[in-house]
C-alpha positions, 0 to 999 in steps of 0.5 A: 736752941733749934731756933738759934741753929736755924737762924745762924745757917740762914744767916750764913747762906745770906752772907756767903751767898752774897759773896758767891753773887759779888765773885761771880758778878765780877767775873762776869764783869771781867768776861764782858771786858775781855770780850769788848777788848778781843772784838776792838781788834777786829773792828780795827781790822774791818775798819769799823769805829771801835767807840760802838763797842761801849755801847753793846749789851752783851747779847749783841757782842756774842752774836758780834762774836759769833759773826767774826768767828764765822766763815763768811767773807770780811764784807759780808760779816761787817754788814752783819756786824753793822747791821747788830750794832743798829739794832742798838 
């Protein structure tokens, strides 16, 4: 009987754990999409082509977002962003 409870608990944990991972992955995807959308507007304002956004990693997008939110001038921001994109 003890084996059955352990087995049931293991199956439940694996099943619900998989659901939690799927939800987390979906939420991360939505967050990534929201960041891309926000940066697209910033790119347009700075004259940077937005088609490059599709090829960036999450780390690059986060680094670019930090640059956009910095106190640097637009020309400095543009140079830093172009350097991050070039390292793709």
